[in-house]
C-alpha positions in Angstrom: -56.1 -48.4 -27.0 -56.7 -44.8 -25.7 -58.8 -42.5 -27.9 -57.4 -39.0 -28.2 -60.1 -36.6 -29.1 -57.5 -33.8 -29.6 -53.8 -33.8 -30.3 -53.1 -31.7 -27.2 -53.9 -34.8 -25.1 -50.8 -36.7 -26.5 -48.3 -35.6 -23.8 -50.5 -36.6 -20.9 -51.5 -39.8 -22.6 -47.8 -40.6 -23.2 -47.0 -40.0 -19.5 -50.0 -42.1 -18.4 -49.0 -44.9 -20.8 -45.4 -44.7 -19.4 -46.8 -45.1 -15.9 -48.5 -48.4 -16.8 -45.0 -50.0 -17.4 -46.4 -51.6 -20.5 -44.7 -51.0 -23.8 -48.0 -51.8 -25.6 -49.7 -48.9 -23.8 -47.1 -46.5 -25.2 -47.3 -48.0 -28.7 -51.1 -47.8 -28.7 -50.7 -44.1 -29.1 -49.2 -44.7 -32.5 -50.4 -45.8 -35.9 -49.6 -49.4 -36.9 -46.9 -48.1 -39.3 -45.5 -45.3 -37.2 -41.9 -44.7 -36.4 -40.1 -43.5 -33.2 -36.6 -42.2 -32.7 -35.4 -42.4 -29.1 -32.9 -40.2 -27.3 -29.9 -42.2 -28.5 -31.0 -42.3 -32.2 -32.5 -45.8 -32.2 -35.2 -45.7 -34.9 -38.1 -48.1 -34.6 -40.6 -48.7 -37.4 -44.1 -50.0 -36.6 -46.2 -50.3 -33.5 -44.7 -53.7 -32.4 -41.1 -52.3 -32.8 -42.1 -49.3 -30.6 -43.7 -51.5 -28.0 -40.9 -54.0 -27.5 -38.0 -51.7 -26.4 -40.3 -49.5 -24.3 -41.6 -52.7 -22.6 -38.1 -53.8 -21.8 -37.0 -50.4 -20.5 -40.2 -49.8 -18.5 -39.7 -53.1 -16.7 -36.0 -52.6 -16.1 -34.0 -49.4 -15.8 -37.2 -47.2 -16.1 -39.2 -49.3 -13.7 -39.3 -46.7 -11.0 -39.5 -43.6 -13.2 -42.0 -40.9 -13.3 -42.6 -38.5 -16.2 -43.8 -34.9 -15.5 -44.9 -32.8 -18.4 -43.5 -29.3 -18.7 -44.1 -26.8 -21.5 -46.2 -28.3 -24.3 -47.3 -26.8 -27.7 -49.5 -28.0 -30.5 -49.3 -26.7 -34.1 -52.0 -27.7 -36.5 -51.0 -28.4 -40.1 -54.4 -28.3 -41.7 -57.3 -29.9 -39.9 -56.2 -33.5 -39.7 -52.4 -33.2 -38.8 -50.8 -31.6 -35.8 -47.2 -31.4 -34.5 -47.1 -31.7 -30.7 -44.0 -30.9 -28.6 -43.6 -31.4 -24.9 -40.8 -31.1 -22.4 -40.7 -34.3 -20.3 -39.0 -34.4 -16.9 -37.8 -37.9 -16.0 -37.0 -38.9 -12.5 -36.1 -42.3 -10.9 -34.0 -43.9 -13.7 -31.9 -46.8 -12.4 -28.1 -46.5 -13.2 -26.2 -49.5 -14.6 -24.7 -50.1 -11.1 -28.2 -50.3 -9.6 -28.1 -46.9 -8.0 -30.4 -44.0 -8.9 -29.4 -41.8 -11.8 -30.0 -38.1 -11.9 -33.1 -36.5 -13.3 -33.3 -35.9 -17.0 -35.2 -33.7 -19.5 -36.3 -34.5 -23.0 -38.4 -32.9 -25.6 -40.8 -35.3 -27.4 -42.0 -34.2 -30.8 -44.9 -36.1 -32.3 -46.7 -35.7 -35.6 -50.3 -36.8 -35.0 -53.0 -37.5 -37.6 -56.7 -37.5 -37.1 -58.1 -40.9 -37.8 -61.7 -42.2 -37.6 -60.9 -43.5 -34.1 -59.1 -40.4 -32.8 -55.7 -38.8 -33.1 -52.7 -41.1 -33.3 -49.0 -40.4 -33.7 -47.5 -41.3 -37.1 -44.0 -40.3 -36.1 -42.2 -39.2 -32.9 -38.7 -38.3 -31.8 -37.5 -37.8 -28.2 -34.5 -35.5 -27.9 -32.3 -35.2 -24.8 -32.1 -31.7 -23.3 -28.6 -30.6 -22.3 -29.3 -27.2 -20.6 -26.9 -24.5 -21.6 -25.1 -26.5 -24.2 -24.9 -25.7 -28.0 -24.1 -29.1 -29.6 -22.4 -32.4 -29.1 -18.8 -33.3 -29.5 -17.6 -36.8 -30.3 -14.4 -38.0 -28.7 -12.7 -41.1 -27.3 -15.1 -41.2 -24.3 -18.2 -40.9 -26.5 -20.4 -38.0 -27.4 -20.7 -35.2 -24.8 -22.7 -32.0 -24.9 -20.5 -28.9 -25.2 -20.8 -25.1 -25.1 -18.3 -23.2 -27.3 -19.2 -19.9 -25.7 -17.2 -20.6 -22.6 
C-alpha cells in the first residue's frame, strides 16, 4: 500500500495506481471502510467493493487508458482532514464496439484523513465534466448534459 505523507499527493497516487491496471492498487489509497461514488452514481462501500469494479474496468474498457492530472487543490479541514479535488483527463477508453472512445474529463473529490500510516481517503466521488453545460436532462434516450442559455 502506498504511503501518502501529504494529501496533495493523492491525485498523482491515484493516476499511478490507475496505471498499474490493478483495482487493489486504487483501493489501497482508501481506508478499509471508505466509500466511492463513480461517474454514473454507483456507490461502493469498503476497500474490497472499491477494488473489484476498478479491477474489472482497468482490465477491460479502461485497459489502454491514461490519466493526466490537471488543476488540483487541497483544502485542510483541521490538521488531520483534507479535501482534495483534481481534474483528471482520461484518454484511450474502449467503446462498446471495440473502437476508441473520445477523451473525457472528470473531477475527483476525495476526503483524506491523516492516519498513523499516512493519509488515506475515507470518501471520494468522481464527477463527469461536461464543458459548457449547466445541468443534466433526463429523457427517453437517457440523461444528457444541457445548456439552457442557448
